[in-house]
BAMIPA-232483 format. One record per residue (C-alpha): residue number from 0; x, y, z. Coordinates in steps of 0.02 Angstrom, whole numbers. Example, Ala and Ser with C-alpha at 12.3 -4.5 7.8 and 13.67 -1.06 7.14 Angstrom:
! residues 2
@num: 0	u: 615	v: -225	w: 390
@num: 1	u: 684	v: -53	w: 357
***
This chain:
! residues 98
@num: 0	u: 318	v: -940	w: 566
@num: 1	u: 313	v: -863	w: 420
@num: 2	u: 201	v: -730	w: 372
@num: 3	u: 111	v: -697	w: 209
@num: 4	u: 144	v: -543	w: 120
@num: 5	u: 3	v: -564	w: -13
@num: 6	u: -159	v: -486	w: 55
@num: 7	u: -290	v: -577	w: 44
@num: 8	u: -447	v: -541	w: -122
@num: 9	u: -617	v: -487	w: -49
@num: 10	u: -758	v: -444	w: -134
@num: 11	u: -763	v: -603	w: -235
@num: 12	u: -903	v: -722	w: -219
@num: 13	u: -835	v: -905	w: -198
@num: 14	u: -822	v: -1045	w: -353
@num: 15	u: -812	v: -863	w: -472
@num: 16	u: -633	v: -885	w: -538
@num: 17	u: -478	v: -761	w: -509
@num: 18	u: -584	v: -628	w: -630
@num: 19	u: -754	v: -543	w: -600
@num: 20	u: -827	v: -578	w: -772
@num: 21	u: -996	v: -476	w: -730
@num: 22	u: -893	v: -313	w: -695
@num: 23	u: -792	v: -336	w: -860
@num: 24	u: -630	v: -357	w: -770
@num: 25	u: -563	v: -512	w: -876
@num: 26	u: -372	v: -481	w: -944
@num: 27	u: -385	v: -445	w: -1134
@num: 28	u: -375	v: -612	w: -1253
@num: 29	u: -206	v: -633	w: -1332
@num: 30	u: -264	v: -568	w: -1505
@num: 31	u: -294	v: -405	w: -1421
@num: 32	u: -103	v: -360	w: -1409
@num: 33	u: -52	v: -435	w: -1571
@num: 34	u: -175	v: -326	w: -1644
@num: 35	u: -117	v: -157	w: -1607
@num: 36	u: 64	v: -212	w: -1603
@num: 37	u: 26	v: -276	w: -1800
@num: 38	u: -40	v: -114	w: -1841
@num: 39	u: 89	v: -10	w: -1780
@num: 40	u: 209	v: -101	w: -1871
@num: 41	u: 129	v: -91	w: -2023
@num: 42	u: 126	v: 88	w: -1993
@num: 43	u: 299	v: 96	w: -1979
@num: 44	u: 331	v: -3	w: -2139
@num: 45	u: 222	v: 91	w: -2236
@num: 46	u: 305	v: 258	w: -2203
@num: 47	u: 479	v: 196	w: -2216
@num: 48	u: 427	v: 98	w: -2386
@num: 49	u: 349	v: 265	w: -2434
@num: 50	u: 498	v: 367	w: -2399
@num: 51	u: 641	v: 264	w: -2427
@num: 52	u: 561	v: 148	w: -2578
@num: 53	u: 486	v: 189	w: -2762
@num: 54	u: 331	v: 76	w: -2744
@num: 55	u: 225	v: 122	w: -2881
@num: 56	u: 49	v: 90	w: -2784
@num: 57	u: 125	v: 216	w: -2633
@num: 58	u: 183	v: 345	w: -2757
@num: 59	u: 8	v: 356	w: -2842
@num: 60	u: -66	v: 405	w: -2663
@num: 61	u: 72	v: 540	w: -2652
@num: 62	u: 27	v: 644	w: -2511
@num: 63	u: -130	v: 537	w: -2443
@num: 64	u: -3	v: 396	w: -2371
@num: 65	u: 41	v: 517	w: -2229
@num: 66	u: -172	v: 535	w: -2199
@num: 67	u: -181	v: 347	w: -2199
@num: 68	u: -21	v: 311	w: -2072
@num: 69	u: -92	v: 433	w: -1976
@num: 70	u: -249	v: 341	w: -1970
@num: 71	u: -190	v: 179	w: -1941
@num: 72	u: -95	v: 249	w: -1805
@num: 73	u: -247	v: 327	w: -1725
@num: 74	u: -360	v: 162	w: -1755
@num: 75	u: -200	v: 73	w: -1674
@num: 76	u: -246	v: 167	w: -1526
@num: 77	u: -413	v: 108	w: -1481
@num: 78	u: -373	v: -68	w: -1443
@num: 79	u: -207	v: 17	w: -1362
@num: 80	u: -323	v: 108	w: -1233
@num: 81	u: -437	v: -43	w: -1186
@num: 82	u: -272	v: -158	w: -1158
@num: 83	u: -311	v: -256	w: -988
@num: 84	u: -182	v: -348	w: -917
@num: 85	u: -201	v: -497	w: -802
@num: 86	u: -155	v: -450	w: -624
@num: 87	u: 6	v: -478	w: -563
@num: 88	u: 6	v: -638	w: -428
@num: 89	u: 183	v: -654	w: -339
@num: 90	u: 238	v: -841	w: -324
@num: 91	u: 224	v: -908	w: -153
@num: 92	u: 371	v: -965	w: -60
@num: 93	u: 476	v: -852	w: -159
@num: 94	u: 586	v: -708	w: -76
@num: 95	u: 732	v: -620	w: -87
@num: 96	u: 777	v: -632	w: 90
@num: 97	u: 780	v: -814	w: 121
***
């Protein structure tokens, strides 16, 4: 007879689902990760286009491009810090030794 490796989850009420929504333990929605990933890509594109290309709109801002890029980078850190992933649950019946 095989023993289960996964420990039982305690402290959950029956029928509450896998996440305790009363304590805010739900995983983040999919758009959350897309938000900070897009912000970081826009930040990199902004800096590269300012330094490598002659874009009149960016040239008009001058050195303020670095300030704007830094502000966007720091603003993308807020959703990064609040990201919650779903807890990992090992699939049943799959082991390396068997």
